[in-house]
N, C-alpha and C positions, 0 to 999 in steps of 0.2 A: 337203507340205500346201499350200504356195503354188501349186504346179502344179495341184493338185486344185481349189483355189478359182478359179483362172483358167479351168479347164475348165467348172466349174459356171456361172460367169458367161457363158461362151461359149454354153452350152446355153440359158440364159435368153434371150440375145440372139437366137439362132436361132429360138426359139419366138416372140419378139416380131415379128421381121422376116418370118418365113415364115408366121405364123399357123397353124403346125402344132399340133394339139391333143395334149395329153399322152396317152400310151399309143397314139397313132395309129401306123401302120406307119412313116411318115416320121420321126416323133419318136423311135421306138425304134431305127430304123436310124442316125439321127444320134448317139444316145447310145452305140450299139455302136461306131461309128467313133471317137468321142472317147475312150471307155474304152480302146480298143485303143491309141490314141496315148499315153494316160496310162501304160499298163503298159510300152509300149516305151521311152518316154522316162524314166520314173522311175528305173530301176536305174542308168542312166548318170549322171544328174544327182545323185541322192541319194548315190551313192558319192563323187563329187567334193566335194559339199557337206558330208558328214558327216566326212570324213577331215581331221584337222588337219595332216597331213603327206602330202598327195597326191603321189605320185611321177609325174614326167613320163616318158613312154615314151622309150626310148633313141633312137628314130628309125631303128632298123635294120629294113629292110623286105625284105631278100633273105636267102636261106638259103645256107649254105656247107658245103663239105667241108673237108678238111685244107689245101686249096690255093686253091680258087677258088669262084665262085658256082655253085650248082646249083639245079635245080627243088626247091622245098620238098618233103621226103619225107613219105610218109604215116606214120601212127602205127605204131610198131614197126619201121620200116625204119631202116637206118643213118643217123645224123645227125638223126633226128627228135627233136622237143622243144626246138629251139633258139629263140633270141630272137624272130626274125621270125614265128614261128608262134603267138605270143601278143600280143594287142593291149592296151595299157594306155591311160592318159590321154594322148591325142595332144598334141604341143606346140601351143600356141596363144598368140600374142603380140598386143599392141596397141601400135603406135607412136603416141605422143601428139604427135609433131611438134615437141617442145620439148626434145629431148635425152634423153628418158626412154622406157622401154619397160616395159610391165606384162606379166608372165607370168600368163595367165588361169587356169592350173592351180594354181600355188602361191600366187597373190595377192601375190607380191613385185614391187615396182617397181624397175627397174634404171637406172643410168646407162648411156647407150647407147654411149659411147665411152671408151676408156682414154687419150684425149688429155688427160692431166693438166696439161700446160703450155699448152694452149689455142692451139697454133700451127697447128691444122688438119690435122695428121698424127699418126700413131702410130709412134714410133720409140724408140730407146734412151733418149733424153732424157726420155721420159715415165715411165720406171721409177722406183720408189720402194722404199726399204727398209721393213721391217716397221713401225718406229716412224713413219716418214714417211707410210706408207699409212694407219695408224690415225688420225693427225692430219689427214690430207687429208680423209678421209671424215667425221670428226667436225666439221670446219669447213666442209664443202661446203654451198653454197646453190645449189640448182638447181630450176628449174621451180616456184618458189614454196615449196619444201620445205627445211627445215633439219635434219630428223631422219634424215639419211643415216648409214650405218654401214658398216664393213668387214664383208663377209659371212663367216659361219663356213663351214667346209668342206662341210657338207651343203647349205647354201643355194647356195654357189658351184657345187657339183657338179650341182645341178638343171639347170644350163644346158648341160651337156655333151651333145653330139649325136654318136652313134656311126655316123652316115653319113659322118663324116670319114675322112680317110686319113692315116696316120702317115708323115711325110716323113723319118724317121730314116734316115741314110745317104745321103740324096739330096744331091748336090753340084752339081746343075745351076743355071742362072740363071733358067730359065723355071718359074715357080710357078703358071702358069695352070691346070694340070691337078691341082693339089693342092686339097684341100677341108679347111677347119679343122673342129675338133670343137665348133663354135659356129655357130648359125644366123646367117650373115652377111647374110641378107636384112633382119634387124632390128637386128643389132649391128654396129658398126664393128670390123674386125679387121685385124691386121697380123702377119705372121710376124717372126721375129727380124731385127734390123737388121744385115744383113751388111756394110753400109758402115761400121758401127762395130765390126766384128770379131766380131759375134755369129753364131751358127748359125741356120739357118732354123727349127729347132725351139725357139728361145729365146723362147717366148710363154707363160711361166709367170705365172699370175695369183695374187695373194696372198689368203689367207683370214685370218681372225682366230684360227684354231685353232692353238694352240701344241702341239707334240708334247710329251707328258709325259715321254718318255724323251730319249735323246740320239741324234742322227743324225750319223754320221761323227764321233762324239765331241764334237759341238757342240750347243748349243741350237738349236732349229729350229721352223719353222712348216710347216703343210701348205698346199700350193698345188696348183692344177689347171693342167696344161699343155694349153691349148686348141689347140696346134699338133699335139702328138703323142698326146693323149688319155690322160693318166695323172695320178694323184695321187701326189705324193712329198713327203717332209719335206725342207725346204731350210734352210740356215743363215740366221739372222735378218738377217745383214748383206748378203745377196744382194739384188739389186734385182728388182722385179716390175712387171708391168702391174697396174693397179688399176681395178676398176669397183665403185662403191658401190651399196648396196641400201637399201631402206626398206620398212616394213610387215611384217605377219605375223611378229612377233618369235619366235613359238613354232615356226616352221617348222623341221623337223629334229629335234624332240624326240619320242622314242618314248614309247609308252604300253603297255608290255608286261604281259601277263596270263598267268600260268601256269594252263593249263586242267586241270592235274593228270591228264592222260591221254597224256602224251608229246608234247603240242603246246604252243606258245606263240603267242598272238595279239597282234599289235601293233595296238591300236585306233586309233593315229594314222595308219597306212598302210592298214589293212584287210587285212593279210597274216597268214596263219597259217604258223608255222615248225615244223619237226621239232625237238624238244629235243636229240636226239642227232645227231651227224654220221655220216658214212659209215664211220668207223673205219679207213679205208684210202684211199690215193691212186690216182687213175686218170688216164689220158690223157683228153683232152676228149671224144672220141667214145665212149669207154668210160664216162665219167661220164653222158653222155646215155642210154646203154643201161642203166646201172644204175638210173637214175630210172624208166625204163619197167619194169624188173624189180620195183621196189617198188610201182608201180601194179598190176602183175599180181598181186602178193601181197596187195593191199588193205591196205597198211601203215597201221596206226593207224586202219583203217576208211575210208580214202579211196583213190580211184583217179585223182585229178587232181593229184597232185604234179608239180612241174616243177623244172628247174634254174633258179635265179633269174637274171634279167638283171643287168647290171652295177649299175644304180641300186637295184634291190631288195636286192642283196647288200650294197652299201655303206650302205644305210639302217640296218642293224643293227650297224654298227661303233660301239663305245663309245670315243670319243677321249679319255676320262678314264682309260683303263686301258691297261697295256702290261706285257709280261713283266718289265721292269726295275723298274717302280714299283708294280705291284699283284700281281706274281707270277701273272699270268693272261693269257689272250688278251684282245684288245681287243674284248670283247663282254660283255654283261650276264651276271652269274653264274647267271642262270636257265638259260642254255644250257650243255650239256655239250660239252666240246672235247677231242678226243683229243690227247695229248701226243706230241711228236716230239723227236728230237735234230737240231739244225740243222748247217749246214756247219762251224761252229766247235766242234762237239761239246758245245754247250750244250743244256739242256732248253728246249724252245720249243714253239710251236704252229704248225699248218700254215696254208698258203694254201688258198683255196677257189675253185673254178672258178665262173664265171658262164656263162650261155648265149650271151653276146655275143661275136661275132667282132671282133677288133681289126684293121681293114683297114689295108693299107700300100700304098705306091706301086709295089712291085716286080711282077715277072711272076707271083709267087705271092701275090696280095693277101690271101688268107684264111689264111695260114700260122699266125697267132697268135690266141689267144683271151684274153679279159680275166679276170683273177683278182684277188682282194683278199687281202692279207696280214693275217691276224688275229694272227700272231706277228711277230717281227722280219722286216723286209724286208732280207735279207742282201746284202752285196756284198764283193768282195775288193779291198781298197785297201792300199797300202804293205806288202804281203806278209802281210796277216792278213784273216780274215773278221770282219765286224762288221755291226751294224745301220746301213745307210746311208740308208734311206728311211722307216723308221718303221712300227710296227704300226698298220695302217689305211691303208697305201699301196695304191693300185690300179695294178697293172702288167699286163703281158701277156707270154706266152711261147709257144713252138711247141706246137701241138696234139698233136704226136707227135715222136719223135726220141730221141736219147741225150744226156742232160745231161753225160755224161763228155766230150763234145766241147768243153765249156766248163769246163775244170778250174779256171780262175780267173775265171769269170763272163764277163759281156759288157758292153761300154760303158765310159764313163769312170769309173763307180763300181764296175765289175766286178760288175754285178747277177747274183746267183745265178739260174741257169736252173731254173725249177720246171715240169717237164713233167707230173708226176703229182701232181695236187692233189686235195683232199678235196671233199666235196659236203655242202651243207646244203639239205634239201628245203624247198620253199615251195609254197603254194597260196593262192587267194583265200579269205579267211575267210568271205565271204558266198556262196560258191559252192554251199552246200548243207549240211544238217545231217548229223552223223555217223550212219551206219547202224549198227544193233545187230547186228553180225556179228563173228565172231572176227577178231582182227587178227594180222598177221604181224610179225615182227621184222626189223630192217634186216639184210640179208645182205651184208657187205662183200666186196669182191674180196680175193683172197689178198694178203698183204703184199709179195709180190714186186714190186708196182707202185710201191714206194717208190723214191726216187732213191738213188744210191749213197751220198750223204752225208746224206740226210734220211730217217731210219728211225723207226718207231714206238718209243716208250719210255713209261715211266710219266709221267703228267702231273706238272708241278712242284707242283701244288696237289692238294687232296683230291678234285678233280672225277673222276667215274667215267670209266674208259676202256674201249675195246673191244679185246679180244685175240683176233683171228681165229686159227683153228687152222691149222697148217702144212698146205698142200694135198698130196695124193698126187702122185707123179711122173707126168707125162703118159705115155701109152702109145699105140703104133701097132700095128695088126694088119692084115695083108693077108688077103684071102679066098683067094688063091693065092700061093705063094712064087715061082713061075716061070711062064713061058709063052713062046710064040713072038711075034715082032714082029707087031703087029696086034691083040694081045689087049687086053682091058679088065680093069683091076684095081680092086677096091674097097678103099680104105684107110679103116679106122675109127680115129679118134682119140678118146681119152677122157682125163679128168682134167686137161684144160687149164683155165686160168682162165675162168670163165663170161663170155659176151658180150664176149669180147675178140677183137682182130684178130690174125690169124696171117699169116706169110709162108711160102711153100712154096719150098724150094730143092731142086734135083736136082743131085747132085754139086757142091754149094756154089754152083750158079748159080741166081740168083733167077728164078723162073718166075711166081709169083703173090704179090701182097702185099695182097690185099683179102679174104681168107678170114675168116670170123667164126664163133666157136663159139656153141653154143646156151646157154641159161640153165643147163644141166647141165654145161657145159664139154666138150661133145662136138662132133665134126665128121666128116663123111663126104666123101671125095674120090674121084671116079671118074677113073682115069688111063687115057688113050687113048694107046696105043703104036703107032698106025697108021704113023707116020712115023719110028719109032725103029729104030736098029740093034741088033744083038745085043750083049750085055755085061751087066755088073752096074751097077745104079744105086742110089745111096743117096738116099733122100727124107728131108728134114728139115722138120718143122713147128716154127716158132718164134714165140713171142708177140712182136708188135710193140708192144704196149701196156706191157709190163713193161720197165723200163729195167735190163736185166741183161746179164751177159756171155754169150757163146755157150755156156758150159758150165753155165749155171744149170739144174739138174735140175727146177725147178718150172715152167719155161716152154718147154721144148724136148724133142723126141723125134725119133729117127731109126729108119728101117727100110730094109732093102735088098730088092731083087728082081732076078731074073736073067731076061734075054731070051735064049732059045736057039732055034736053028732046029729042034732035035730035040724041043722041049717042045710040049705041046698048045696049041691056040688057045683062049684063054679068052673066053667070050662076055660081052657086056655084061649086068650085073645092073641091075634096076630098083629103086633105093633112093630113097625120098622124101628130099628135102633135099640130095641129093648135088651137089657142085660138080664139073663136068667140067674136067679139066686135060689138055692134050696134052703128051706126052713126045716132043719133036721131035728131029730129027737134030742140032740144035744142042746138046743135052745130051749131052756126050761120056761114054761109059761109063768107069767107073773102071778104070785100068790096074793090072795086077798086076806088081809089081817083084820080081825075084829078086836077093838080095844074096849075092855071093861072099865067102868068108872072106878076111880081109886077110892077105897074106903079109908077114912081117917078118923082118928079119935083125938079128943082134946082140941086145943086151939091150933089153927093153921098158922104157920110162921108168916 
């Protein structure tokens, strides 16, 4: 309304200054231009003004595959639907020049530097325990204000910027190529004080949010590491960097409404969520593909669902709940959460993927993606699995791979590696009204996508769970069983997990690792044998998305063919959607071994 009033006053001013008569063509043209500006500007401004918990965008502007940056894919292509392809409230700050910075999106005013001892630098001496941090902010007088406070975890997390790079594992002295997960153009920042024996990544910032459970068997608080881009629960006696905040005390408080149609709207953020989760775990790219599948199915009457970014996903964590204290996931009971069994064999709840890539300093900078643990954040310490970082932690793990490579976790707390995580769909609540058409149900991937130690089970509470049917065994069929070298063979694969990535091996030699099945779990491969020799070849198609053993019948199938000089030449078939693969001379034909009977003398043992 304020914007409309300003536009009306501007129209009156134009009439006065230009002497244009009402309803003249000049006056009408001016009105049209101003009304156009009104409708263009109103949605952006009204959304930010009406939301009491506006989420700042993650700052991620590039798209990524499993390893590195790529050109952002078009809708329906592999890796489409990730963070950078959706634009939220862009970060906006005002530096007041007095040691304070205002976030123009959240309305929070921040202390600009963690230099708590006032000596002009940020180092280990500035770090405070939880009690010290609380007292420091309560007693802070800065820029004429005395109502400073230690931020809670959602307020603190609003500052995180995922254009940063995780320095974990970096042991060099030059940090000029590292970028923190904080806008250091407005905020002072320092990595861990290596001269005091700290690691580069030791830039954990304290929040006022205590973990309601126990982390590493101890009372803990949630903190945000702005060096490596994670939320974890830390023991209360640990020391932290501290920046205080003031204003907008209600920031971070949800206003959830059950729409009684399978969706939940958070009026505080302006987001609409699916009430049910995916019911099964996926690798990151398979999660993106599954979201597209739900849009194609018009799930709950909408076709604009997306995988939430890191900040959207963290916004629905309920930090007053945990498996150990409320026998639930760390989320409002309005949401349905599938139960799992965790690495310790306990009833638990899954972690959920975000669309945000977690960049790092290595040659594979996009190997990991961000996820949020709504159940226990497990780790292996002192020979046992336990909750080491708390329900509500934000961690990151590889987008693909085999978690069995980390049987005792990774890092100093033995963090459990979660490569197949669940999905919670989200969309903008004001993106459009629900059309009156039949809706589809969520179609989860087969349960083979679960990790070896984290498998679906009945939920610990009475929340409804999803129980996918056991999929049929994948099957391969050639159009011809044999042919001479130079032939083309068409291989039809069926009953694979839908929209999942496959690798193709020929006599156990990896030939192709970027094949993808259709939404029906089918795939067609055209095998070119122009450069192959005679012999027998065994072709294996195996799911790369399911973390399974090579003998898992739900994710792998084999079929053989024979190339013989006496066999006919098989011509190329034209099959829509077929992926051509060359059988080169490098793929050695399988050898046939003849075993002679063993000759023995004397008595056999």
